[in-house]
mmCIF entry with sequence, helices, sheets and N, C-alpha, C, O atoms, coordinates in Angstrom:
data_MODEL
# 
_entry.id   MODEL 
# 
_entity.id                         1 
_entity.type                       polymer 
_entity.pdbx_number_of_molecules   1 
# 
_entity_poly.entity_id                      1 
_entity_poly.type                           'polypeptide(L)' 
_entity_poly.nstd_linkage                   no 
_entity_poly.nstd_monomer                   no 
_entity_poly.pdbx_seq_one_letter_code       MEILKIPFVEKVGIEQDEKGLKLIFRSDNLNHIATLHASAQFTLAETFPRFGW 
_entity_poly.pdbx_seq_one_letter_code_can   MEILKIPFVEKVGIEQDEKGLKLIFRSDNLNHIATLHASAQFTLAETFPRFGW 
_entity_poly.pdbx_strand_id                 A 
# 
loop_
_entity_poly_seq.entity_id 
_entity_poly_seq.num 
_entity_poly_seq.mon_id 
_entity_poly_seq.hetero 
1 1  MET n 
1 2  GLU n 
1 3  ILE n 
1 4  LEU n 
1 5  LYS n 
1 6  ILE n 
1 7  PRO n 
1 8  PHE n 
1 9  VAL n 
1 10 GLU n 
1 11 LYS n 
1 12 VAL n 
1 13 GLY n 
1 14 ILE n 
1 15 GLU n 
1 16 GLN n 
1 17 ASP n 
1 18 GLU n 
1 19 LYS n 
1 20 GLY n 
1 21 LEU n 
1 22 LYS n 
1 23 LEU n 
1 24 ILE n 
1 25 PHE n 
1 26 ARG n 
1 27 SER n 
1 28 ASP n 
1 29 ASN n 
1 30 LEU n 
1 31 ASN n 
1 32 HIS n 
1 33 ILE n 
1 34 ALA n 
1 35 THR n 
1 36 LEU n 
1 37 HIS n 
1 38 ALA n 
1 39 SER n 
1 40 ALA n 
1 41 GLN n 
1 42 PHE n 
1 43 THR n 
1 44 LEU n 
1 45 ALA n 
1 46 GLU n 
1 47 THR n 
1 48 PHE n 
1 49 PRO n 
1 50 ARG n 
1 51 PHE n 
1 52 GLY n 
1 53 TRP n 
# 
_struct_asym.id          A 
_struct_asym.entity_id   1 
# 
loop_
_struct_conf.conf_type_id 
_struct_conf.id 
_struct_conf.pdbx_PDB_helix_id 
_struct_conf.beg_label_comp_id 
_struct_conf.beg_label_asym_id 
_struct_conf.beg_label_seq_id 
_struct_conf.pdbx_beg_PDB_ins_code 
_struct_conf.end_label_comp_id 
_struct_conf.end_label_asym_id 
_struct_conf.end_label_seq_id 
_struct_conf.pdbx_end_PDB_ins_code 
_struct_conf.beg_auth_comp_id 
_struct_conf.beg_auth_asym_id 
_struct_conf.beg_auth_seq_id 
_struct_conf.end_auth_comp_id 
_struct_conf.end_auth_asym_id 
_struct_conf.end_auth_seq_id 
_struct_conf.pdbx_PDB_helix_class 
_struct_conf.details 
_struct_conf.pdbx_PDB_helix_length 
HELX_P HELX_P1 AA1 ILE A 3  ? LYS A 5  ? ILE A 3  LYS A 5  5 ? 3  
HELX_P HELX_P2 AA2 PRO A 7  ? VAL A 12 ? PRO A 7  VAL A 12 1 ? 6  
HELX_P HELX_P3 AA3 SER A 27 ? ASN A 29 ? SER A 27 ASN A 29 5 ? 3  
HELX_P HELX_P4 AA4 ALA A 38 ? THR A 47 ? ALA A 38 THR A 47 1 ? 10 
HELX_P HELX_P5 AA5 PHE A 48 ? PHE A 51 ? PHE A 48 PHE A 51 5 ? 4  
# 
_struct_conf_type.id          HELX_P 
_struct_conf_type.criteria    ? 
_struct_conf_type.reference   ? 
# 
_struct_sheet.id               AA1 
_struct_sheet.type             ? 
_struct_sheet.number_strands   2 
_struct_sheet.details          ? 
# 
_struct_sheet_order.sheet_id     AA1 
_struct_sheet_order.range_id_1   1 
_struct_sheet_order.range_id_2   2 
_struct_sheet_order.offset       ? 
_struct_sheet_order.sense        anti-parallel 
# 
loop_
_struct_sheet_range.sheet_id 
_struct_sheet_range.id 
_struct_sheet_range.beg_label_comp_id 
_struct_sheet_range.beg_label_asym_id 
_struct_sheet_range.beg_label_seq_id 
_struct_sheet_range.pdbx_beg_PDB_ins_code 
_struct_sheet_range.end_label_comp_id 
_struct_sheet_range.end_label_asym_id 
_struct_sheet_range.end_label_seq_id 
_struct_sheet_range.pdbx_end_PDB_ins_code 
_struct_sheet_range.beg_auth_comp_id 
_struct_sheet_range.beg_auth_asym_id 
_struct_sheet_range.beg_auth_seq_id 
_struct_sheet_range.end_auth_comp_id 
_struct_sheet_range.end_auth_asym_id 
_struct_sheet_range.end_auth_seq_id 
AA1 1 ILE A 14 ? ASP A 17 ? ILE A 14 ASP A 17 
AA1 2 GLY A 20 ? LEU A 23 ? GLY A 20 LEU A 23 
# 
loop_
_atom_site.group_PDB 
_atom_site.id 
_atom_site.type_symbol 
_atom_site.label_atom_id 
_atom_site.label_alt_id 
_atom_site.label_comp_id 
_atom_site.label_asym_id 
_atom_site.label_entity_id 
_atom_site.label_seq_id 
_atom_site.pdbx_PDB_ins_code 
_atom_site.Cartn_x 
_atom_site.Cartn_y 
_atom_site.Cartn_z 
_atom_site.occupancy 
_atom_site.B_iso_or_equiv 
_atom_site.pdbx_formal_charge 
_atom_site.auth_seq_id 
_atom_site.auth_comp_id 
_atom_site.auth_asym_id 
_atom_site.auth_atom_id 
_atom_site.pdbx_PDB_model_num 
ATOM 1   N N  . MET A 1 1  ? 120.435 148.169 143.077 1.00 0.00 ? 1  MET A N  1 
ATOM 2   C CA . MET A 1 1  ? 121.228 149.327 143.411 1.00 0.00 ? 1  MET A CA 1 
ATOM 3   C C  . MET A 1 1  ? 121.552 150.121 142.156 1.00 0.00 ? 1  MET A C  1 
ATOM 4   O O  . MET A 1 1  ? 121.817 149.505 141.124 1.00 0.00 ? 1  MET A O  1 
ATOM 5   N N  . GLU A 1 2  ? 121.548 151.433 142.178 1.00 0.00 ? 2  GLU A N  1 
ATOM 6   C CA . GLU A 1 2  ? 121.943 152.243 141.116 1.00 0.00 ? 2  GLU A CA 1 
ATOM 7   C C  . GLU A 1 2  ? 123.424 152.180 140.908 1.00 0.00 ? 2  GLU A C  1 
ATOM 8   O O  . GLU A 1 2  ? 124.172 152.456 141.846 1.00 0.00 ? 2  GLU A O  1 
ATOM 9   N N  . ILE A 1 3  ? 123.896 151.832 139.731 1.00 0.00 ? 3  ILE A N  1 
ATOM 10  C CA . ILE A 1 3  ? 125.328 151.592 139.482 1.00 0.00 ? 3  ILE A CA 1 
ATOM 11  C C  . ILE A 1 3  ? 126.201 152.746 139.887 1.00 0.00 ? 3  ILE A C  1 
ATOM 12  O O  . ILE A 1 3  ? 127.285 152.557 140.439 1.00 0.00 ? 3  ILE A O  1 
ATOM 13  N N  . LEU A 1 4  ? 125.726 153.951 139.611 1.00 0.00 ? 4  LEU A N  1 
ATOM 14  C CA . LEU A 1 4  ? 126.511 155.187 139.907 1.00 0.00 ? 4  LEU A CA 1 
ATOM 15  C C  . LEU A 1 4  ? 126.605 155.480 141.444 1.00 0.00 ? 4  LEU A C  1 
ATOM 16  O O  . LEU A 1 4  ? 127.366 156.348 141.872 1.00 0.00 ? 4  LEU A O  1 
ATOM 17  N N  . LYS A 1 5  ? 125.858 154.775 142.203 1.00 0.00 ? 5  LYS A N  1 
ATOM 18  C CA . LYS A 1 5  ? 125.824 154.935 143.685 1.00 0.00 ? 5  LYS A CA 1 
ATOM 19  C C  . LYS A 1 5  ? 126.733 153.930 144.392 1.00 0.00 ? 5  LYS A C  1 
ATOM 20  O O  . LYS A 1 5  ? 126.866 153.973 145.615 1.00 0.00 ? 5  LYS A O  1 
ATOM 21  N N  . ILE A 1 6  ? 127.379 152.997 143.607 1.00 0.00 ? 6  ILE A N  1 
ATOM 22  C CA . ILE A 1 6  ? 128.329 152.080 144.292 1.00 0.00 ? 6  ILE A CA 1 
ATOM 23  C C  . ILE A 1 6  ? 129.533 152.913 144.841 1.00 0.00 ? 6  ILE A C  1 
ATOM 24  O O  . ILE A 1 6  ? 130.120 153.708 144.107 1.00 0.00 ? 6  ILE A O  1 
ATOM 25  N N  . PRO A 1 7  ? 129.872 152.726 146.083 1.00 0.00 ? 7  PRO A N  1 
ATOM 26  C CA . PRO A 1 7  ? 130.941 153.585 146.688 1.00 0.00 ? 7  PRO A CA 1 
ATOM 27  C C  . PRO A 1 7  ? 132.215 153.722 145.881 1.00 0.00 ? 7  PRO A C  1 
ATOM 28  O O  . PRO A 1 7  ? 132.730 154.834 145.759 1.00 0.00 ? 7  PRO A O  1 
ATOM 29  N N  . PHE A 1 8  ? 132.734 152.676 145.342 1.00 0.00 ? 8  PHE A N  1 
ATOM 30  C CA . PHE A 1 8  ? 133.959 152.807 144.623 1.00 0.00 ? 8  PHE A CA 1 
ATOM 31  C C  . PHE A 1 8  ? 133.726 153.555 143.283 1.00 0.00 ? 8  PHE A C  1 
ATOM 32  O O  . PHE A 1 8  ? 134.576 154.341 142.866 1.00 0.00 ? 8  PHE A O  1 
ATOM 33  N N  . VAL A 1 9  ? 132.653 153.327 142.655 1.00 0.00 ? 9  VAL A N  1 
ATOM 34  C CA . VAL A 1 9  ? 132.306 154.089 141.421 1.00 0.00 ? 9  VAL A CA 1 
ATOM 35  C C  . VAL A 1 9  ? 132.276 155.557 141.707 1.00 0.00 ? 9  VAL A C  1 
ATOM 36  O O  . VAL A 1 9  ? 132.821 156.355 140.945 1.00 0.00 ? 9  VAL A O  1 
ATOM 37  N N  . GLU A 1 10 ? 131.642 155.930 142.803 1.00 0.00 ? 10 GLU A N  1 
ATOM 38  C CA . GLU A 1 10 ? 131.594 157.310 143.263 1.00 0.00 ? 10 GLU A CA 1 
ATOM 39  C C  . GLU A 1 10 ? 132.988 157.851 143.575 1.00 0.00 ? 10 GLU A C  1 
ATOM 40  O O  . GLU A 1 10 ? 133.288 158.974 143.170 1.00 0.00 ? 10 GLU A O  1 
ATOM 41  N N  . LYS A 1 11 ? 133.871 157.103 144.285 1.00 0.00 ? 11 LYS A N  1 
ATOM 42  C CA . LYS A 1 11 ? 135.125 157.492 144.616 1.00 0.00 ? 11 LYS A CA 1 
ATOM 43  C C  . LYS A 1 11 ? 136.022 157.756 143.408 1.00 0.00 ? 11 LYS A C  1 
ATOM 44  O O  . LYS A 1 11 ? 136.808 158.704 143.407 1.00 0.00 ? 11 LYS A O  1 
ATOM 45  N N  . VAL A 1 12 ? 135.900 156.908 142.376 1.00 0.00 ? 12 VAL A N  1 
ATOM 46  C CA . VAL A 1 12 ? 136.705 157.083 141.169 1.00 0.00 ? 12 VAL A CA 1 
ATOM 47  C C  . VAL A 1 12 ? 136.217 158.306 140.477 1.00 0.00 ? 12 VAL A C  1 
ATOM 48  O O  . VAL A 1 12 ? 137.037 158.989 139.863 1.00 0.00 ? 12 VAL A O  1 
ATOM 49  N N  . GLY A 1 13 ? 134.929 158.662 140.513 1.00 0.00 ? 13 GLY A N  1 
ATOM 50  C CA . GLY A 1 13 ? 134.402 159.857 139.904 1.00 0.00 ? 13 GLY A CA 1 
ATOM 51  C C  . GLY A 1 13 ? 133.733 159.619 138.554 1.00 0.00 ? 13 GLY A C  1 
ATOM 52  O O  . GLY A 1 13 ? 133.768 160.489 137.682 1.00 0.00 ? 13 GLY A O  1 
ATOM 53  N N  . ILE A 1 14 ? 133.133 158.462 138.377 1.00 0.00 ? 14 ILE A N  1 
ATOM 54  C CA . ILE A 1 14 ? 132.450 158.145 137.160 1.00 0.00 ? 14 ILE A CA 1 
ATOM 55  C C  . ILE A 1 14 ? 131.102 158.873 137.222 1.00 0.00 ? 14 ILE A C  1 
ATOM 56  O O  . ILE A 1 14 ? 130.372 158.792 138.210 1.00 0.00 ? 14 ILE A O  1 
ATOM 57  N N  . GLU A 1 15 ? 130.800 159.582 136.134 1.00 0.00 ? 15 GLU A N  1 
ATOM 58  C CA . GLU A 1 15 ? 129.567 160.332 136.080 1.00 0.00 ? 15 GLU A CA 1 
ATOM 59  C C  . GLU A 1 15 ? 128.895 160.022 134.705 1.00 0.00 ? 15 GLU A C  1 
ATOM 60  O O  . GLU A 1 15 ? 129.504 159.485 133.780 1.00 0.00 ? 15 GLU A O  1 
ATOM 61  N N  . GLN A 1 16 ? 127.567 160.413 134.650 1.00 0.00 ? 16 GLN A N  1 
ATOM 62  C CA . GLN A 1 16 ? 126.805 160.206 133.471 1.00 0.00 ? 16 GLN A CA 1 
ATOM 63  C C  . GLN A 1 16 ? 126.635 161.551 132.806 1.00 0.00 ? 16 GLN A C  1 
ATOM 64  O O  . GLN A 1 16 ? 126.416 162.549 133.492 1.00 0.00 ? 16 GLN A O  1 
ATOM 65  N N  . ASP A 1 17 ? 126.731 161.608 131.459 1.00 0.00 ? 17 ASP A N  1 
ATOM 66  C CA . ASP A 1 17 ? 126.318 162.804 130.719 1.00 0.00 ? 17 ASP A CA 1 
ATOM 67  C C  . ASP A 1 17 ? 125.457 162.319 129.554 1.00 0.00 ? 17 ASP A C  1 
ATOM 68  O O  . ASP A 1 17 ? 125.073 161.150 129.504 1.00 0.00 ? 17 ASP A O  1 
ATOM 69  N N  . GLU A 1 18 ? 125.160 163.204 128.636 1.00 0.00 ? 18 GLU A N  1 
ATOM 70  C CA . GLU A 1 18 ? 124.216 162.870 127.558 1.00 0.00 ? 18 GLU A CA 1 
ATOM 71  C C  . GLU A 1 18 ? 124.777 161.761 126.616 1.00 0.00 ? 18 GLU A C  1 
ATOM 72  O O  . GLU A 1 18 ? 123.995 161.115 125.917 1.00 0.00 ? 18 GLU A O  1 
ATOM 73  N N  . LYS A 1 19 ? 126.070 161.540 126.588 1.00 0.00 ? 19 LYS A N  1 
ATOM 74  C CA . LYS A 1 19 ? 126.685 160.560 125.707 1.00 0.00 ? 19 LYS A CA 1 
ATOM 75  C C  . LYS A 1 19 ? 126.996 159.212 126.370 1.00 0.00 ? 19 LYS A C  1 
ATOM 76  O O  . LYS A 1 19 ? 127.433 158.260 125.723 1.00 0.00 ? 19 LYS A O  1 
ATOM 77  N N  . GLY A 1 20 ? 126.758 159.169 127.656 1.00 0.00 ? 20 GLY A N  1 
ATOM 78  C CA . GLY A 1 20 ? 127.060 157.935 128.398 1.00 0.00 ? 20 GLY A CA 1 
ATOM 79  C C  . GLY A 1 20 ? 127.743 158.156 129.665 1.00 0.00 ? 20 GLY A C  1 
ATOM 80  O O  . GLY A 1 20 ? 127.351 159.062 130.400 1.00 0.00 ? 20 GLY A O  1 
ATOM 81  N N  . LEU A 1 21 ? 128.750 157.400 130.001 1.00 0.00 ? 21 LEU A N  1 
ATOM 82  C CA . LEU A 1 21 ? 129.509 157.582 131.255 1.00 0.00 ? 21 LEU A CA 1 
ATOM 83  C C  . LEU A 1 21 ? 130.831 158.187 130.919 1.00 0.00 ? 21 LEU A C  1 
ATOM 84  O O  . LEU A 1 21 ? 131.388 157.997 129.838 1.00 0.00 ? 21 LEU A O  1 
ATOM 85  N N  . LYS A 1 22 ? 131.321 158.931 131.894 1.00 0.00 ? 22 LYS A N  1 
ATOM 86  C CA . LYS A 1 22 ? 132.632 159.526 131.738 1.00 0.00 ? 22 LYS A CA 1 
ATOM 87  C C  . LYS A 1 22 ? 133.381 159.403 133.005 1.00 0.00 ? 22 LYS A C  1 
ATOM 88  O O  . LYS A 1 22 ? 132.814 159.291 134.092 1.00 0.00 ? 22 LYS A O  1 
ATOM 89  N N  . LEU A 1 23 ? 134.698 159.425 132.846 1.00 0.00 ? 23 LEU A N  1 
ATOM 90  C CA . LEU A 1 23 ? 135.651 159.287 134.016 1.00 0.00 ? 23 LEU A CA 1 
ATOM 91  C C  . LEU A 1 23 ? 136.287 160.674 134.199 1.00 0.00 ? 23 LEU A C  1 
ATOM 92  O O  . LEU A 1 23 ? 136.970 161.160 133.298 1.00 0.00 ? 23 LEU A O  1 
ATOM 93  N N  . ILE A 1 24 ? 136.070 161.316 135.360 1.00 0.00 ? 24 ILE A N  1 
ATOM 94  C CA . ILE A 1 24 ? 136.587 162.589 135.637 1.00 0.00 ? 24 ILE A CA 1 
ATOM 95  C C  . ILE A 1 24 ? 138.077 162.520 135.887 1.00 0.00 ? 24 ILE A C  1 
ATOM 96  O O  . ILE A 1 24 ? 138.525 161.757 136.743 1.00 0.00 ? 24 ILE A O  1 
ATOM 97  N N  . PHE A 1 25 ? 138.847 163.296 135.162 1.00 0.00 ? 25 PHE A N  1 
ATOM 98  C CA . PHE A 1 25 ? 140.318 163.341 135.349 1.00 0.00 ? 25 PHE A CA 1 
ATOM 99  C C  . PHE A 1 25 ? 140.646 164.215 136.561 1.00 0.00 ? 25 PHE A C  1 
ATOM 100 O O  . PHE A 1 25 ? 140.477 165.433 136.510 1.00 0.00 ? 25 PHE A O  1 
ATOM 101 N N  . ARG A 1 26 ? 141.103 163.615 137.624 1.00 0.00 ? 26 ARG A N  1 
ATOM 102 C CA . ARG A 1 26 ? 141.429 164.375 138.829 1.00 0.00 ? 26 ARG A CA 1 
ATOM 103 C C  . ARG A 1 26 ? 142.635 163.801 139.503 1.00 0.00 ? 26 ARG A C  1 
ATOM 104 O O  . ARG A 1 26 ? 142.999 162.660 139.221 1.00 0.00 ? 26 ARG A O  1 
ATOM 105 N N  . SER A 1 27 ? 143.271 164.531 140.377 1.00 0.00 ? 27 SER A N  1 
ATOM 106 C CA . SER A 1 27 ? 144.602 164.151 140.913 1.00 0.00 ? 27 SER A CA 1 
ATOM 107 C C  . SER A 1 27 ? 144.586 162.825 141.697 1.00 0.00 ? 27 SER A C  1 
ATOM 108 O O  . SER A 1 27 ? 145.564 162.077 141.675 1.00 0.00 ? 27 SER A O  1 
ATOM 109 N N  . ASP A 1 28 ? 143.501 162.548 142.368 1.00 0.00 ? 28 ASP A N  1 
ATOM 110 C CA . ASP A 1 28 ? 143.476 161.303 143.116 1.00 0.00 ? 28 ASP A CA 1 
ATOM 111 C C  . ASP A 1 28 ? 143.219 160.049 142.318 1.00 0.00 ? 28 ASP A C  1 
ATOM 112 O O  . ASP A 1 28 ? 143.148 158.949 142.865 1.00 0.00 ? 28 ASP A O  1 
ATOM 113 N N  . ASN A 1 29 ? 143.073 160.234 140.969 1.00 0.00 ? 29 ASN A N  1 
ATOM 114 C CA . ASN A 1 29 ? 142.948 159.079 140.106 1.00 0.00 ? 29 ASN A CA 1 
ATOM 115 C C  . ASN A 1 29 ? 144.199 158.859 139.303 1.00 0.00 ? 29 ASN A C  1 
ATOM 116 O O  . ASN A 1 29 ? 144.212 158.091 138.341 1.00 0.00 ? 29 ASN A O  1 
ATOM 117 N N  . LEU A 1 30 ? 145.295 159.566 139.719 1.00 0.00 ? 30 LEU A N  1 
ATOM 118 C CA . LEU A 1 30 ? 146.584 159.460 138.970 1.00 0.00 ? 30 LEU A CA 1 
ATOM 119 C C  . LEU A 1 30 ? 147.451 158.420 139.609 1.00 0.00 ? 30 LEU A C  1 
ATOM 120 O O  . LEU A 1 30 ? 147.297 158.147 140.800 1.00 0.00 ? 30 LEU A O  1 
ATOM 121 N N  . ASN A 1 31 ? 148.372 157.817 138.859 1.00 0.00 ? 31 ASN A N  1 
ATOM 122 C CA . ASN A 1 31 ? 149.345 156.935 139.377 1.00 0.00 ? 31 ASN A CA 1 
ATOM 123 C C  . ASN A 1 31 ? 150.599 157.634 139.670 1.00 0.00 ? 31 ASN A C  1 
ATOM 124 O O  . ASN A 1 31 ? 150.627 158.864 139.619 1.00 0.00 ? 31 ASN A O  1 
ATOM 125 N N  . HIS A 1 32 ? 151.669 156.931 139.982 1.00 0.00 ? 32 HIS A N  1 
ATOM 126 C CA . HIS A 1 32 ? 152.929 157.459 140.336 1.00 0.00 ? 32 HIS A CA 1 
ATOM 127 C C  . HIS A 1 32 ? 153.667 158.259 139.251 1.00 0.00 ? 32 HIS A C  1 
ATOM 128 O O  . HIS A 1 32 ? 154.582 159.037 139.523 1.00 0.00 ? 32 HIS A O  1 
ATOM 129 N N  . ILE A 1 33 ? 153.201 158.017 137.954 1.00 0.00 ? 33 ILE A N  1 
ATOM 130 C CA . ILE A 1 33 ? 153.857 158.806 136.855 1.00 0.00 ? 33 ILE A CA 1 
ATOM 131 C C  . ILE A 1 33 ? 152.891 159.798 136.301 1.00 0.00 ? 33 ILE A C  1 
ATOM 132 O O  . ILE A 1 33 ? 153.024 160.231 135.156 1.00 0.00 ? 33 ILE A O  1 
ATOM 133 N N  . ALA A 1 34 ? 151.882 160.182 137.122 1.00 0.00 ? 34 ALA A N  1 
ATOM 134 C CA . ALA A 1 34 ? 150.884 161.231 136.770 1.00 0.00 ? 34 ALA A CA 1 
ATOM 135 C C  . ALA A 1 34 ? 150.085 160.942 135.514 1.00 0.00 ? 34 ALA A C  1 
ATOM 136 O O  . ALA A 1 34 ? 149.765 161.862 134.761 1.00 0.00 ? 34 ALA A O  1 
ATOM 137 N N  . THR A 1 35 ? 149.757 159.675 135.275 1.00 0.00 ? 35 THR A N  1 
ATOM 138 C CA . THR A 1 35 ? 148.808 159.320 134.206 1.00 0.00 ? 35 THR A CA 1 
ATOM 139 C C  . THR A 1 35 ? 147.592 158.615 134.969 1.00 0.00 ? 35 THR A C  1 
ATOM 140 O O  . THR A 1 35 ? 147.687 158.206 136.126 1.00 0.00 ? 35 THR A O  1 
ATOM 141 N N  . LEU A 1 36 ? 146.529 158.530 134.247 1.00 0.00 ? 36 LEU A N  1 
ATOM 142 C CA . LEU A 1 36 ? 145.283 157.965 134.845 1.00 0.00 ? 36 LEU A CA 1 
ATOM 143 C C  . LEU A 1 36 ? 145.543 156.524 135.290 1.00 0.00 ? 36 LEU A C  1 
ATOM 144 O O  . LEU A 1 36 ? 146.006 155.724 134.478 1.00 0.00 ? 36 LEU A O  1 
ATOM 145 N N  . HIS A 1 37 ? 145.284 156.190 136.448 1.00 0.00 ? 37 HIS A N  1 
ATOM 146 C CA . HIS A 1 37 ? 145.510 154.933 137.091 1.00 0.00 ? 37 HIS A CA 1 
ATOM 147 C C  . HIS A 1 37 ? 144.701 153.907 136.326 1.00 0.00 ? 37 HIS A C  1 
ATOM 148 O O  . HIS A 1 37 ? 143.567 154.170 135.925 1.00 0.00 ? 37 HIS A O  1 
ATOM 149 N N  . ALA A 1 38 ? 145.290 152.727 136.124 1.00 0.00 ? 38 ALA A N  1 
ATOM 150 C CA . ALA A 1 38 ? 144.638 151.653 135.417 1.00 0.00 ? 38 ALA A CA 1 
ATOM 151 C C  . ALA A 1 38 ? 143.363 151.133 136.126 1.00 0.00 ? 38 ALA A C  1 
ATOM 152 O O  . ALA A 1 38 ? 142.400 150.723 135.479 1.00 0.00 ? 38 ALA A O  1 
ATOM 153 N N  . SER A 1 39 ? 143.392 151.163 137.452 1.00 0.00 ? 39 SER A N  1 
ATOM 154 C CA . SER A 1 39 ? 142.138 150.697 138.143 1.00 0.00 ? 39 SER A CA 1 
ATOM 155 C C  . SER A 1 39 ? 140.984 151.611 137.923 1.00 0.00 ? 39 SER A C  1 
ATOM 156 O O  . SER A 1 39 ? 139.843 151.150 137.912 1.00 0.00 ? 39 SER A O  1 
ATOM 157 N N  . ALA A 1 40 ? 141.227 152.947 137.737 1.00 0.00 ? 40 ALA A N  1 
ATOM 158 C CA . ALA A 1 40 ? 140.155 153.833 137.415 1.00 0.00 ? 40 ALA A CA 1 
ATOM 159 C C  . ALA A 1 40 ? 139.599 153.607 136.051 1.00 0.00 ? 40 ALA A C  1 
ATOM 160 O O  . ALA A 1 40 ? 138.391 153.681 135.825 1.00 0.00 ? 40 ALA A O  1 
ATOM 161 N N  . GLN A 1 41 ? 140.494 153.331 135.145 1.00 0.00 ? 41 GLN A N  1 
ATOM 162 C CA . GLN A 1 41 ? 140.098 153.051 133.750 1.00 0.00 ? 41 GLN A CA 1 
ATOM 163 C C  . GLN A 1 41 ? 139.267 151.713 133.715 1.00 0.00 ? 41 GLN A C  1 
ATOM 164 O O  . GLN A 1 41 ? 138.217 151.617 133.079 1.00 0.00 ? 41 GLN A O  1 
ATOM 165 N N  . PHE A 1 42 ? 139.811 150.705 134.437 1.00 0.00 ? 42 PHE A N  1 
ATOM 166 C CA . PHE A 1 42 ? 139.144 149.434 134.456 1.00 0.00 ? 42 PHE A CA 1 
ATOM 167 C C  . PHE A 1 42 ? 137.711 149.533 135.122 1.00 0.00 ? 42 PHE A C  1 
ATOM 168 O O  . PHE A 1 42 ? 136.775 148.848 134.710 1.00 0.00 ? 42 PHE A O  1 
ATOM 169 N N  . THR A 1 43 ? 137.598 150.374 136.114 1.00 0.00 ? 43 THR A N  1 
ATOM 170 C CA . THR A 1 43 ? 136.308 150.567 136.781 1.00 0.00 ? 43 THR A CA 1 
ATOM 171 C C  . THR A 1 43 ? 135.326 151.146 135.790 1.00 0.00 ? 43 THR A C  1 
ATOM 172 O O  . THR A 1 43 ? 134.164 150.740 135.761 1.00 0.00 ? 43 THR A O  1 
ATOM 173 N N  . LEU A 1 44 ? 135.767 152.083 134.982 1.00 0.00 ? 44 LEU A N  1 
ATOM 174 C CA . LEU A 1 44 ? 134.890 152.671 133.943 1.00 0.00 ? 44 LEU A CA 1 
ATOM 175 C C  . LEU A 1 44 ? 134.411 151.547 133.013 1.00 0.00 ? 44 LEU A C  1 
ATOM 176 O O  . LEU A 1 44 ? 133.218 151.355 132.777 1.00 0.00 ? 44 LEU A O  1 
ATOM 177 N N  . ALA A 1 45 ? 135.397 150.826 132.508 1.00 0.00 ? 45 ALA A N  1 
ATOM 178 C CA . ALA A 1 45 ? 135.073 149.706 131.548 1.00 0.00 ? 45 ALA A CA 1 
ATOM 179 C C  . ALA A 1 45 ? 134.149 148.698 132.172 1.00 0.00 ? 45 ALA A C  1 
ATOM 180 O O  . ALA A 1 45 ? 133.237 148.213 131.502 1.00 0.00 ? 45 ALA A O  1 
ATOM 181 N N  . GLU A 1 46 ? 134.345 148.363 133.418 1.00 0.00 ? 46 GLU A N  1 
ATOM 182 C CA . GLU A 1 46 ? 133.550 147.364 134.056 1.00 0.00 ? 46 GLU A CA 1 
ATOM 183 C C  . GLU A 1 46 ? 132.136 147.898 134.380 1.00 0.00 ? 46 GLU A C  1 
ATOM 184 O O  . GLU A 1 46 ? 131.185 147.115 134.392 1.00 0.00 ? 46 GLU A O  1 
ATOM 185 N N  . THR A 1 47 ? 131.976 149.218 134.644 1.00 0.00 ? 47 THR A N  1 
ATOM 186 C CA . THR A 1 47 ? 130.740 149.774 134.954 1.00 0.00 ? 47 THR A CA 1 
ATOM 187 C C  . THR A 1 47 ? 129.851 149.999 133.724 1.00 0.00 ? 47 THR A C  1 
ATOM 188 O O  . THR A 1 47 ? 128.633 149.849 133.825 1.00 0.00 ? 47 THR A O  1 
ATOM 189 N N  . PHE A 1 48 ? 130.424 150.353 132.572 1.00 0.00 ? 48 PHE A N  1 
ATOM 190 C CA . PHE A 1 48 ? 129.685 150.759 131.351 1.00 0.00 ? 48 PHE A CA 1 
ATOM 191 C C  . PHE A 1 48 ? 128.731 149.672 130.924 1.00 0.00 ? 48 PHE A C  1 
ATOM 192 O O  . PHE A 1 48 ? 127.579 150.020 130.668 1.00 0.00 ? 48 PHE A O  1 
ATOM 193 N N  . PRO A 1 49 ? 129.071 148.356 130.809 1.00 0.00 ? 49 PRO A N  1 
ATOM 194 C CA . PRO A 1 49 ? 128.131 147.381 130.280 1.00 0.00 ? 49 PRO A CA 1 
ATOM 195 C C  . PRO A 1 49 ? 126.985 147.119 131.196 1.00 0.00 ? 49 PRO A C  1 
ATOM 196 O O  . PRO A 1 49 ? 125.913 146.701 130.760 1.00 0.00 ? 49 PRO A O  1 
ATOM 197 N N  . ARG A 1 50 ? 127.206 147.371 132.523 1.00 0.00 ? 50 ARG A N  1 
ATOM 198 C CA . ARG A 1 50 ? 126.147 147.140 133.487 1.00 0.00 ? 50 ARG A CA 1 
ATOM 199 C C  . ARG A 1 50 ? 125.196 148.328 133.575 1.00 0.00 ? 50 ARG A C  1 
ATOM 200 O O  . ARG A 1 50 ? 124.196 148.298 134.293 1.00 0.00 ? 50 ARG A O  1 
ATOM 201 N N  . PHE A 1 51 ? 125.539 149.389 132.814 1.00 0.00 ? 51 PHE A N  1 
ATOM 202 C CA . PHE A 1 51 ? 124.657 150.627 132.846 1.00 0.00 ? 51 PHE A CA 1 
ATOM 203 C C  . PHE A 1 51 ? 123.512 150.453 131.912 1.00 0.00 ? 51 PHE A C  1 
ATOM 204 O O  . PHE A 1 51 ? 122.560 151.227 132.008 1.00 0.00 ? 51 PHE A O  1 
ATOM 205 N N  . GLY A 1 52 ? 123.513 149.480 130.989 1.00 0.00 ? 52 GLY A N  1 
ATOM 206 C CA . GLY A 1 52 ? 122.377 149.199 130.246 1.00 0.00 ? 52 GLY A CA 1 
ATOM 207 C C  . GLY A 1 52 ? 122.399 149.778 128.766 1.00 0.00 ? 52 GLY A C  1 
ATOM 208 O O  . GLY A 1 52 ? 121.374 149.868 128.091 1.00 0.00 ? 52 GLY A O  1 
ATOM 209 N N  . TRP A 1 53 ? 123.604 150.146 128.341 1.00 0.00 ? 53 TRP A N  1 
ATOM 210 C CA . TRP A 1 53 ? 123.691 150.644 126.916 1.00 0.00 ? 53 TRP A CA 1 
ATOM 211 C C  . TRP A 1 53 ? 124.195 149.594 126.052 1.00 0.00 ? 53 TRP A C  1 
ATOM 212 O O  . TRP A 1 53 ? 124.340 149.802 124.848 1.00 0.00 ? 53 TRP A O  1 
# 
């Protein structure tokens, strides 16, 4: 399975660009104090090594 097609990875908004993976900053990824939710950050960190870089 292509890693970027995993449903939760798509929901969080992780995308690929020429430098690697990036996490899109959007309102549904924010926590109750309007900062990037830890689970979104962790998903990016967990996805990156499996991407093959």
